[in-house]
Each structure stands twice: as structure tokens, then as C-alpha cells.
N, C-alpha and C positions, 0 to 999 in steps of 0.2 A: 547841370543836366542830370536828371535821374535815370538810372539804368533799371529797366524792368527785366528781371532775371528769367532765363529759360527754365523750363520745368519738364518733368516726365510727361510724355504724351504729346509734347509740342512738335509741330511740323517744322522741319528745317530743310534748307537746301544746302548743297555742298558743291563747291567749285575747286577743282584741282588747280593749284597755284601755277603749275608748269604748263597748263593748258591755256594757250593764248586766246582761244575762242570764247572763254568765259562760260562754257556750257554748265548749266545748273542740273544737278541730280537731286532727287527728292527723297526724303526720309523722315523718320520720326524718332524722337528720343525715347528710348526704352528704359533706361536706368541711369542714375547718377550715383557713383559710389567711389569713395577714396580718391577724389580728385580726377576721376575718369568719367567721361560721358560715353554711354553706350547707345548707339543708334542702329536702327535696322539698315540693312545693305541699301545704299542709295541707288536709285534707278532713274534713268531718263527714258521714258517709254519702257521698252523691254530690255534696255541695255544697262547692266550694272556698272557702277563706278569702280575702276580698278586702281588701287593705290599700293605703293611700295611702303614697307616699314620705314617709319620716321619721315615720310613724305609730308609736306606741308599742304594744308587745304584751308579754304575760307568757308566758314559756316554762317548762314544767315537765318534769322528767325524773326517772325513778326509777333510782337506782343500786342496787348490791347491798345496801347497808345503810340506805338512807334515800331520801326524795324531796326534791327541791330545786327552787326557782323563782328566776327572775330576770327583770327587766324589760329590754327591749332595743328598739333603734330599727330599724325596717324600712328597709333600704337599697336596696330595689328587687329586680329579678329578674336572673338570669343564665341564659342559654341554654347548658346544658352540652353537649347534643347536639340533633339535630333534633327528638327526641321528649321530651327531658328538660329541663324548665324548673325552676330552683331559686329559692327565696327567700333573700335575704341579710339577716342580722342582725349587728349589731356584737357582738363578744365582750364579756362582762361581766368586771369584775375579780372576784377571789376574794371581796372584801368585799361585792360586790353579790349574791352567791348566798346565798340563805336556805334553811335547812332548814325544812320544814313538818311539822306534826303529821299523821302518816299516818292516825290514827284518824278524822280529819276528812274523809277521802276519801268520795266518793259511793258509795252502795250500788248494787249491780247486781242485777237479777233473775236467778235461777238456779234450777236444780233439782238438788239435791245430797243424796245419802243421808247421813244422820247417825244415829249411835247415841249414846244418852245414858243416864246413870245418875243417878236422883234420890236424894236422901238417904233417902227412905222406901222405896226399892226395892232388892232384892238382885240383880236381873237387869237387864241392859241392855234398853232399849226402843228402838224405831226411829221416826224422824221424817224429814221432808224440809225442808231449808233452801230457802226461796223467795226470799231475798235475802241478801247478805253484804256486809260492809265490813271495813275494818281494825279496827273497834271492836266489831263484833257481827254478829248475823244474826237473821233472822226464821225461826222454826222452826214447821213445821206438824206437829201431833200429833193422835192420836185422843182422847187424854185431856187434861184440863185440868192445867196445871202450876201449882204454887203460886207466887204472886208473891213476890219477894224470896229464893226458894230459890236455892242455888248448886248447879249440877249439873255433872257431868263429861260432856264431849262429845267424840266421836271422828268424824273425817271425813277424806277424802282430796281434795286439790286437785291436779288434773292440768293441768300446763302443757305447753308445747311441748317443754320440756327435761327435765322430771322429774315424778314423783309425790311430793307432799308429804303425809306422814301427820301429821295434827294431833290432838293430845290436849290439850284445854284445859278450863279451868273457866269457867263462865259464870253470870251471875246473871239470873234471870227478872225483867225489869223490869215486864212486863205480860203478861197472857194474856187473850184475848178470843175469842169464838166467831166464826169466819170468816163463817158464814152460818147462818140458822135451820135450813135443811134439809141443810146440808153435813155436820154432825157432826164438823167439823174445827176445832181450836183453833189460833190463831196466837199464838205467844209471841215477844215482843221480848227477845232475849238480849244482854247486854253482857259481853264477855270481861273476866275479872278475872285479875290477877296474870300478864298476858301480857308476855313480854319483848320488847324492841325488835326483835330479829332475827325472831321469829315474826310480829310485827305487820307488819314490812316484807315478809315473804314473802307474807302474805295480800294486802297492798295491791298488790304486784307482780302477783299473780294477778288481782285486781280490774281493774287498769289494762289488762292483756293482754286480758281478756274484754270489757272496755268497748270497746276498739278493734275487736275482732272483731265485736261486735254493731252498732257504728256503720257498719262497712263493708257490712254486709248490708242496711242500710236503703235 
């Protein structure tokens, strides 16, 4: 398994190992020097991450082809400028960096136009994705979808750098009425036969949107 190394300017998330909630705080690598990683103070919304000297934390970053995590020791802070304070972590060895399954990433709420084609239909139908992850999405539709059916779905993910046109197959895991008066069905979809590169692109999109949403809180 190849490890794609982190780099200066890379976005990272930090989880306090003693925090059982697993809350992620978001940051960016500012410098790497003398086996020390310098990152901006991690924030979750408007709340900074507070760590004690020598406390352990888990850092996660998404490279072009995968997501990786490693555990590191908090070495204290460094005042880069009058207004910029950095957190210091010791650099891990390559053997200590682990690739994680991207489909296990958190789902994020979203409003995304989706076209889909069911096996029993000759024309594309329209729906709206209300959440998405690397492994699937929740799709809102006017009509009930057959559970276990495999449908073709088409949607576009817009990132800061590009538009990603997605054409995937997904299995309807469940389909329930969202509300008695809504007339809208919510279907849990699981992507099938998705290649690693496409899954990574979706998860990178999820990670980017998650950071944007947390900054707005």
C-alpha cells in the first residue's frame, strides 16, 4: 500500500484522543521542519481545540488518492507572528500512517440535484440528494423506489477547483415516506461497483463541505 505524504498547505482534521465523542477540529499544515508539523489552531466552528502538552491526538488528511490518519503527540504552541499561533505535533514515521476506508466517512447534509434511471423506467427521473457520503446518499423522490433495485444515478459535485460529473450505480437499501403529508419518499442508496478513485473524489468533496459548514456555525 502506497502512502501519499501530507504537505504544507494541506487541510487536516484533529481529534483529541481522550474525547470519546470523536469531534473533529479543522486546520491546515503551515510548516514542516525538524520532524515537527506546524498547523494552524484547529477549530470546530468558532471553538478552538484545547490540548495539554504531550497529549495525544489523531490527525487525518485526504490526499489525491486516499485518506490517511496517524496518531501524534502535541508538542505545544509556536508564535509564528503576532497574530498567528501554531500547534506543534511530532512527525510520524511512514509505518505509523494508516489508510482508512473512505466509505466510512461521515455523511453531510446537502441539497443536490440528481437524475436517476430505474430498471422499470425508460426515461430519467429527477430527485434531490439530502445527504451524501463516500458510500452512498439519501435521495428524496416523489415516487417510491423499489427496495433492492439497482438504479443509475447522475449528479455533479462542485468543488473549489472543479466540477465532477458522476455517473454511478446504486442499490436502494430502503425507501420510506418522509412524512404523511409531504408526499416525498426518502431512499437510502448504497453505491455499487464504485472504483477507489471515484470514491476518493466524493469523500474529498464531503470533507471540503464539512469544513465549510463547520466554519459557518
